[in-house]
C-alpha positions as CSV (number, residue, x, y, z in Angstrom):
1,M,119.8,52.1,190.1
2,N,116.6,54.1,190.3
3,P,116.2,56.6,187.5
4,D,116.5,60.4,188.0
5,R,118.3,60.3,191.3
6,T,121.0,62.4,192.8
7,L,124.5,61.5,193.9
8,R,127.9,63.1,194.2
9,F,129.6,62.4,190.9
10,T,132.8,60.4,190.7
11,I,134.2,58.8,187.6
12,K,133.9,55.4,189.2
13,R,130.3,55.9,190.1
14,L,129.4,57.2,186.8
15,E,131.1,54.3,185.0
16,T,129.0,51.8,186.9
17,L,125.7,53.3,185.9
18,E,123.8,50.7,183.9
19,P,121.4,51.4,181.1
20,A,117.6,50.9,181.7
21,A,114.7,50.3,179.3
22,Q,114.1,54.1,179.3
23,R,116.8,56.8,179.4
24,Y,117.3,58.4,182.8
25,E,119.2,61.2,184.3
26,V,121.4,61.4,187.4
27,R,122.0,64.8,189.1
28,D,125.4,65.8,190.6
29,T,125.3,67.1,194.2
30,G,128.8,68.5,193.8
31,Q,127.8,70.9,191.0
32,P,124.2,72.0,190.9
33,G,122.8,71.8,187.5
34,L,125.1,69.1,186.2
35,A,123.5,65.9,185.1
36,L,124.4,62.6,183.4
37,R,121.9,61.1,180.9
38,V,122.1,57.4,180.4
39,Y,120.5,56.0,177.2
40,P,119.2,52.4,176.7
41,T,122.1,51.8,174.3
42,G,124.6,52.5,177.2
43,K,125.5,55.9,175.8
44,K,126.1,58.6,178.5
45,V,126.0,62.4,178.0
46,Y,126.8,65.3,180.4
47,L,124.0,67.8,180.5
48,V,123.2,71.1,182.2
49,V,119.7,71.2,183.6
50,K,118.2,74.5,184.7
51,G,114.9,73.8,186.6
52,V,113.4,71.7,189.3
53,G,111.3,68.5,189.6
54,G,112.7,67.1,186.3
55,Q,111.3,70.1,184.5
56,G,113.5,72.8,182.8
57,R,115.9,73.4,180.1
58,R,118.5,70.9,179.1
59,I,121.7,71.7,177.3
60,K,124.2,69.1,176.2
61,I,127.8,69.6,177.3
62,A,129.6,66.6,175.8
63,D,129.6,62.8,175.6
64,F,130.8,61.2,178.8
65,A,133.8,59.6,177.2
66,D,135.0,62.9,175.6
67,I,135.8,65.1,178.7
68,T,136.8,64.8,182.3
69,L,134.4,65.2,185.2
70,D,136.2,68.4,186.2
71,H,135.8,69.7,182.7
72,A,132.1,68.9,182.8
73,R,131.7,70.7,186.0
74,R,133.5,73.8,184.7
75,E,131.3,73.8,181.6
76,A,128.2,73.4,183.7
77,K,129.1,76.4,185.8
78,A,129.8,78.6,182.9
79,L,126.6,77.6,181.1
80,L,124.6,78.3,184.2
81,G,126.2,81.6,184.5
82,Q,125.2,82.5,180.9
83,L,121.6,81.4,181.6
84,A,121.5,83.5,184.7
85,T,122.4,86.6,182.7
86,G,119.7,85.9,180.2
87,A,122.1,84.7,177.5
88,D,121.3,81.7,175.3
89,P,124.1,79.2,175.3
90,I,122.6,77.2,172.5
91,Q,122.3,80.2,170.3
92,T,125.8,81.2,171.2
93,R,127.1,77.9,170.2
94,R,125.1,77.9,167.0
95,E,126.6,81.3,166.1
96,A,130.0,80.2,166.9
97,R,129.6,77.2,164.7
98,A,128.1,79.2,161.9
99,Q,130.9,81.8,162.1
100,S,133.4,79.1,161.2
101,I,131.7,78.0,158.0
102,T,133.7,79.0,155.1
103,L,132.3,80.2,151.8
104,N,133.5,77.0,150.1
105,E,131.7,74.9,152.8
106,A,128.6,77.0,152.5
107,L,128.6,76.6,148.6
108,D,129.0,72.8,149.0
109,Q,126.0,72.7,151.5
110,Y,124.0,75.0,149.3
111,L,124.5,72.8,146.2
112,K,123.9,69.6,148.1
113,L,120.6,70.6,149.7
114,R,119.0,72.9,147.0
115,P,117.2,71.1,144.2
116,L,119.2,72.8,141.4
117,K,119.5,71.6,137.9
118,P,123.0,70.4,136.9
119,G,123.6,73.5,134.7
120,T,122.7,75.8,137.5
121,Q,125.0,74.0,139.9
122,A,127.8,74.2,137.4
123,N,127.2,78.0,137.1
124,Y,127.4,78.4,140.9
125,Q,130.7,76.5,140.9
126,R,132.1,78.6,138.1
127,F,131.1,82.0,139.2
128,I,131.7,81.6,142.9
129,T,135.0,79.7,142.7
130,G,136.1,81.7,139.7
131,H,135.3,85.3,140.8
132,L,135.4,85.0,144.6
133,R,138.4,82.6,144.8
134,A,140.1,84.8,147.4
135,W,137.1,84.4,149.8
136,L,136.6,80.7,149.5
137,D,138.5,79.9,152.8
138,R,137.0,82.9,154.6
139,P,134.0,82.4,157.0
140,V,131.1,83.2,154.8
141,L,129.4,85.2,157.6
142,A,132.6,87.3,158.1
143,I,132.2,88.9,154.6
144,T,131.4,92.5,155.3
145,E,129.4,95.1,153.3
146,R,132.7,96.9,152.5
147,D,134.1,93.7,151.1
148,V,131.1,93.3,148.9
149,L,131.2,96.9,147.6
150,R,134.8,96.8,146.8
151,R,134.7,93.4,145.0
152,F,131.5,94.2,143.2
153,Q,133.2,97.3,141.7
154,A,136.4,95.5,140.8
155,L,134.5,92.6,139.2
156,T,132.4,95.0,137.2
157,E,135.6,96.5,135.8
158,Q,137.2,93.2,135.2
159,S,134.4,91.0,133.8
160,G,131.4,93.3,133.2
161,R,128.2,94.3,134.6
162,E,126.2,91.1,134.0
163,C,129.0,89.0,135.5
164,A,129.1,91.2,138.7
165,N,125.4,91.1,139.1
166,L,125.1,87.3,138.7
167,T,128.0,86.5,141.0
168,F,126.7,88.6,143.8
169,R,123.2,87.4,143.4
170,M,124.6,83.9,143.8
171,L,126.6,84.9,146.9
172,N,123.4,86.5,148.4
173,A,121.6,83.2,147.9
174,I,124.3,81.3,149.6
175,V,124.6,83.6,152.6
176,N,120.8,83.7,153.2
177,F,120.8,79.9,152.9
178,T,123.5,79.7,155.5
179,L,121.7,82.0,157.9
180,A,118.5,80.1,157.5
181,T,120.0,76.6,157.9
182,Q,122.0,77.7,161.0
183,G,118.9,79.2,162.6
184,L,120.4,82.7,162.7
185,S,118.8,86.1,162.1
186,G,120.4,89.0,160.3
187,D,120.9,90.2,156.7
188,S,123.3,89.2,154.0
189,P,126.0,91.8,153.4
190,V,125.1,91.7,149.7
191,K,122.0,93.7,150.8
192,V,124.2,96.8,150.8
193,L,124.2,96.8,147.0
194,S,120.5,97.5,147.1
195,R,120.7,100.1,149.8
196,A,123.6,101.8,147.8
197,K,121.6,101.4,144.6
198,V,124.6,100.1,142.7
199,W,123.1,96.9,141.1
200,H,123.6,97.3,137.4
201,R,120.4,97.7,135.4
202,Q,120.2,95.2,132.7
203,T,118.4,95.8,129.5
204,P,116.5,92.6,128.4
205,R,117.9,91.2,125.3
206,S,115.6,91.4,122.3
207,R,117.8,90.5,119.3
208,C,116.1,88.2,116.7
209,L,116.7,87.6,113.0
210,A,114.7,89.7,110.6
211,P,112.7,87.8,107.9
212,S,115.0,89.4,105.3
213,E,118.0,87.8,107.1
214,L,116.7,84.3,107.1
215,P,117.6,83.2,103.5
216,S,121.3,84.1,103.8
217,W,121.4,82.8,107.4
218,W,119.9,79.4,106.3
219,R,122.3,79.0,103.4
220,A,125.3,79.8,105.6
221,V,124.2,77.4,108.3
222,G,123.9,74.7,105.6
223,A,127.5,75.3,104.7
224,V,128.8,74.9,108.3
225,S,131.6,72.3,108.5
226,N,130.1,70.4,111.5
227,P,126.9,68.6,110.4
228,V,125.7,68.2,114.0
229,A,126.1,72.0,114.6
230,R,124.3,72.6,111.2
231,D,121.3,70.5,112.1
232,Y,121.3,71.8,115.7
233,L,121.0,75.4,114.6
234,R,118.3,74.8,112.1
235,F,116.5,72.6,114.8
236,L,116.5,75.5,117.2
237,L,115.1,78.0,114.7
238,L,112.3,75.6,113.6
239,T,111.3,74.6,117.2
240,G,112.0,77.6,119.4
241,L,113.6,75.3,121.9
242,R,116.1,76.5,124.5
243,R,119.7,75.5,123.5
244,T,120.1,73.1,126.4
245,E,116.7,71.5,125.8
246,A,117.8,70.7,122.2
247,A,121.3,69.7,123.0
248,R,120.3,67.2,125.6
249,L,117.5,65.6,123.4
250,R,117.7,61.8,123.4
251,W,116.4,59.5,120.8
252,E,114.2,57.8,123.5
253,S,112.4,61.1,123.8
254,I,111.3,60.9,120.1
255,N,108.0,59.2,119.5
256,G,107.7,58.9,115.7
257,S,104.5,57.1,115.7
258,D,102.7,59.7,117.8
259,G,104.7,62.5,116.0
260,V,105.9,64.1,119.2
261,L,109.2,64.7,121.1
262,T,109.3,65.1,124.9
263,I,111.5,67.5,126.8
264,T,111.7,66.5,130.5
265,E,114.5,68.8,131.7
266,T,112.9,72.3,131.2
267,K,113.5,75.7,132.7
268,N,110.2,75.8,134.5
269,G,110.2,72.1,135.4
270,Q,107.0,71.5,133.3
271,I,107.4,68.6,130.8
272,L,107.1,69.8,127.1
273,V,105.5,67.6,124.5
274,L,106.3,69.2,121.2
275,P,104.7,68.1,117.9
276,I,107.2,67.0,115.2
277,T,106.6,69.1,112.2
278,T,107.5,68.2,108.6
279,P,110.8,70.2,108.5
280,I,111.8,68.7,111.9
281,R,111.0,65.2,110.8
282,A,113.4,65.7,107.9
283,I,116.2,66.8,110.2
284,L,115.6,63.9,112.6
285,K,115.8,61.6,109.7
286,E,119.2,62.9,108.7
287,R,120.3,62.7,112.3
288,E,119.1,59.2,112.7
289,A,121.1,58.1,109.6
290,L,124.3,59.3,111.4
291,R,123.3,58.2,114.9
292,I,126.2,57.2,117.1
293,N,124.8,57.3,120.6
294,E,121.7,58.1,122.7
295,F,121.8,61.8,121.8
296,V,120.1,63.4,118.8
297,F,122.9,65.9,118.6
298,P,126.0,64.1,119.9
299,A,129.5,65.5,120.6
300,G,131.6,62.3,120.9
301,D,130.0,60.2,123.5
302,K,128.2,63.1,125.1
303,A,125.5,65.7,124.3
304,F,126.3,68.6,122.1
305,A,127.9,71.3,124.2
306,S,128.5,74.4,122.1
307,A,127.6,75.8,118.7
308,Q,129.9,78.9,119.1
309,S,132.3,77.8,116.3
310,A,129.4,77.2,113.9
311,I,127.9,80.6,115.0
312,N,131.2,82.3,114.3
313,Q,131.3,80.7,110.8
314,V,127.8,81.9,110.0
315,T,128.5,85.4,111.2
316,K,131.7,85.7,109.3
317,V,129.8,84.8,106.1
318,T,126.7,86.7,106.6
319,G,127.6,89.5,109.0
320,I,124.6,88.4,111.1
321,A,125.6,88.3,114.8
322,F,123.3,86.0,116.8
323,S,123.1,83.6,119.7
324,C,121.2,80.4,120.2
325,H,118.6,82.2,122.3
326,D,118.1,84.7,119.5
327,L,116.8,81.9,117.3
328,R,114.1,81.1,120.0
329,R,113.2,84.9,120.1
330,T,113.0,84.8,116.3
331,W,110.6,81.8,116.3
332,A,108.4,83.6,119.0
333,T,108.4,86.9,117.3
334,L,107.3,85.6,113.9
335,A,105.0,82.9,115.4
336,Q,102.8,85.5,117.2
337,D,101.7,86.9,113.8
338,W,100.8,83.4,112.5
339,I,99.1,81.5,115.4
340,P,97.1,82.5,118.5
341,F,99.2,83.8,121.4
342,P,98.1,81.0,123.9
343,Q,99.5,78.6,121.4
344,V,102.8,80.5,121.1
345,K,103.1,80.3,125.0
346,A,102.3,76.6,125.0
347,L,104.8,75.7,122.3
348,L,107.5,77.8,124.1
349,N,106.5,76.1,127.4
350,H,106.0,79.5,129.0
351,S,103.9,79.5,132.2
352,A,100.5,81.0,132.1
353,G,101.5,83.0,135.2
354,G,98.5,84.7,136.8
355,D,96.3,84.4,133.8
356,V,93.5,82.2,135.2
357,T,91.9,81.7,131.8
358,L,95.0,80.3,130.2
359,R,95.8,78.2,133.4
360,H,92.5,76.5,133.8
361,Y,90.1,77.1,130.9
362,A,91.7,77.9,127.5
363,K,94.5,75.4,127.3
364,P,95.3,74.6,123.7
365,T,94.6,71.0,122.8
366,R,97.3,68.6,121.4
367,D,95.7,68.8,117.9
368,Q,95.6,72.6,118.0
369,L,99.3,72.7,118.9
370,R,100.2,70.2,116.2
371,V,98.5,72.5,113.6
372,A,100.1,75.6,115.1
373,A,103.6,74.1,115.2
374,E,103.3,73.0,111.6
375,T,102.0,76.4,110.5
376,V,105.0,78.1,112.1
377,A,107.5,75.6,110.7
378,I,106.3,75.8,107.1
379,R,106.1,79.6,107.2
380,L,109.7,79.7,108.6
381,M,110.8,77.4,105.8
382,N,109.1,79.6,103.2
383,L,111.2,82.5,104.5
384,C,114.4,80.6,104.7
385,E,114.0,79.0,101.2
386,P,111.9,81.5,99.2
């Protein structure tokens, strides 16, 4: 059979078409625009071809084995009619397919394709499935602006402003991701919250422990019933690490001979090499004596998960309300009076941002950071144990 020829289609004729070294097409004289493409593998596909001389637009109808010839001719006629009116059948199909994607399916695709950290993925699952449970089986692109406004208000009343803001920022990311990956234009319905100016303004948290609070706080932490939580809280104060960075710290990340510990899973993705100070070395020595698995701060066979029980114990004794991140802010607030600010940023693993000098010229050396970290740790200890 010569490639790219015409004939009147019958099932028997189409079944006898043999594959060639290159794919080829056969056009139907019974329905203009209908073609069958034959691949070297033997696969056959019905197409609509709009154009002449082998040139033009091609739109797949279906695999040869999946529909009848009469069905293929009807589909070809319908698609040609759409093209004649200026419609885009491929875009129409794409939109129809996208309109059937549920919120739950969109969430799964978002988490599968986006390079998110495990903790961020867990938060998406928790907030979307927890606070938008009634929408999980709804087509994500069928969620309306009115739906968003109503649920945003209800969630604010039920779970608070921060929860409502975070949930709908996540939904907005999922909807925009779905539009982008499906090749569709348009806006997320969550945009109505900006137009209506109803996003809740959040005041940045600034709580940190005052120097006068540190002695009673340190003593109370020392009396915490869980020794892992005790060492963990003190470790946070003396290093300024984020809670998850410390909680997931493994022994393999501790280099005693070089006097550094390495945090690979960080918020900004930049590896942090932190000097081991004298007070931290003492904590690590105690931890190593009680070592049971790969984690410096273990919880059974896993990493330490929550210090809330210990925090509650300390607050009850001292009256000092605090969070793990407050300890990081305490370290930063006090450190800026004791060491140069570029070294504060480096030890906190904060990005230099748009500061060209910090990014390219005035980076603190490892020796400078070692001296700086030791200075902060010793001065903190002097406040904690006057």
